[in-house]
Every structure is written in C-alpha cells, then in structure tokens.
N, C-alpha and C positions, 0 to 999 in steps of 0.2 A: 402509516410508517411502521417500521419494524424497530423494536426496542434494542438498546445496546446489549442487554443481557441475552436476548434471543440470538442476536448476531454473534455474540461471543461464544455461545454454546454451539451454534452452527459451525463456526470456524474452528472450534476445538476438534471437530471431526475431520478436518482437512489434514491429511497426513503430510502433504508437502509443506504447509505452513508450520507444522510441528517439526519437520526435519530441518527447516530453516531456522528454528529457534526463534520464531517471530512472536512478539507479544502484542496483545490486543489492548489498546488503551481506552478508546471511546469511539462511538459512532452514533450520529443522530443528525437528522435534518439535512442530509446530503453532504455531511462532513465526516471524516474519520481520521483517527490517529493510531498508528501502529509503530512498533519499534523492533529493532534487532540489536541484541548485544553481540558484537562482533567476536566470533570465536576463531581459532586457528583454521578450522575447516572452511571458513568463509573467505579466506584470503587468497590473493593471487601470488605470483612469484616475487613480488616486492613487499609482501607481508602487509598489504592494505586490503580492505574489503574489496572483493571482486566486483566489477561493474554489474555482473549478472545477479549478484546477491542484492545490490541496491535496486536494480531494475525489478526484481521480484518483489521487493518491499514496496516500491512505487505502484506497481501493477496491482498488488493485493490491496493496498490502501485505497486505490481508486475503485476497485470492485466492492470493497466494504462501504465506501461512501455511497455508491449506487444502491447497494442492498439496503442501506438505511432509509432510502426512499421507496423501498419495496420492489426494486427491479433486480432481476437476475440478468447478468450481462456476460458477454465475452469481449475481449479486447480486439478491436479492429486495427488500431494503430497506436504505437507508443513511441514518443519522442523524449529523449533524455539528454540532459547536459550535465556532465560531471565536472564539479568545480573544485572540490577539495577532497582529500583522502580521509579515510577512517581506519584507525588501527585496531588491533586486537585489544579487547578490554573496553573499548569505547562503545557508546550506544548511538545508533543511527535512528532518528525519529522522523517518521514520514507523516505529514499532514496533508490530506487530500480533500478536495472540495469539488462538487459537481457545479460547473459553471453554465451548463446548458442541459436541460432535460426535455428531450423531444419525445415523439411517439415511438420512434424506432431506434434512435441513437441518443447518446449522452456524450458530453465533453467534460473532462475533469482535468484539473491542475493539481500538482503536488509539489511540495518542497520537502527536502530531507535536510535535517540539521543535526548537529551533535549536541551534547548537553551544554556546551558553551554557546549555543545558538549560532555557531558558524554554519554558513550555508554549504552543504555537501553536494547536493544535486537538485535539479529541477526537472519536472516532467509534465507532459501534456498527453492525454490519451483520448482517443475516440472509442467509445464503447457501444456495442450493438446489444439492444435489449432482446433477450430470448424468452422472457417470461416474467412472471411475478414471483416474489418470495412468498412462501407460506407464512401466514401470520398467526 
C-alpha cells in the first residue's frame, strides 16, 4: 500500500486538483477523503457548486482510494446523483471507498456531504487499472 503522505505529495503535483482548490484529507486501505471549499469560480448560474465540480471531487476521491491500494487507474464509468446544493463558503467533503478490487478493474462508492453532514451527492465508479503506483 502507498502511504497517505506519499499520495498527498503525488497529488500536490496535479495542476487540475490545484486549480479546483481541492484539499487532501486522508487516504489508506482503499478509502480516501478529499474536500473542496466552494469558491465563486466553482458555481453555476444559480450560485451553487456546479455539478461538474462535485463530479471532479468524486472522481478524484475514487482515484485516490484506488491509489491507496497501489493502483493507477482511469475512470471507465461514473454515475452521480445530486441530492442537495452547496453554496459559496461551504465545504463539500467526499469520502470514497473501493468496494471491489479485481485484477483489471475496481468499483468505488463515494458520498459527498457538507460540514453539517447533509448528503450532497452520491457516486459509483468503475475504474480500469492501468498500472501500479510507485512506492
């Protein structure tokens, strides 16, 4: 397995994660937690976090969960359900977990909640394993 510190350092070099203002909370044993503090540039026309921003958070959390098991992946399929909105100044916290780790694919589940633990979105992803993380 790859340590949380190594993964945090690895993702610090991801310019897209940085541009999204995504924070890395933890990753180990097939689970990961990341967050986004919603800024004005993350919002849609209704001044709520854009669904694409939340999808990015879910997708990245799933990838980090897979990386914590030593797998480099690409997303094959991503399904999302948006349940509640998130406003500027609020934090969206994604917690992803690998629920199946096969030889060539993985399946992950993810929940996004706000700081009051209200459910914001749920997601499931099928991930294709393209290699191993350098340890």
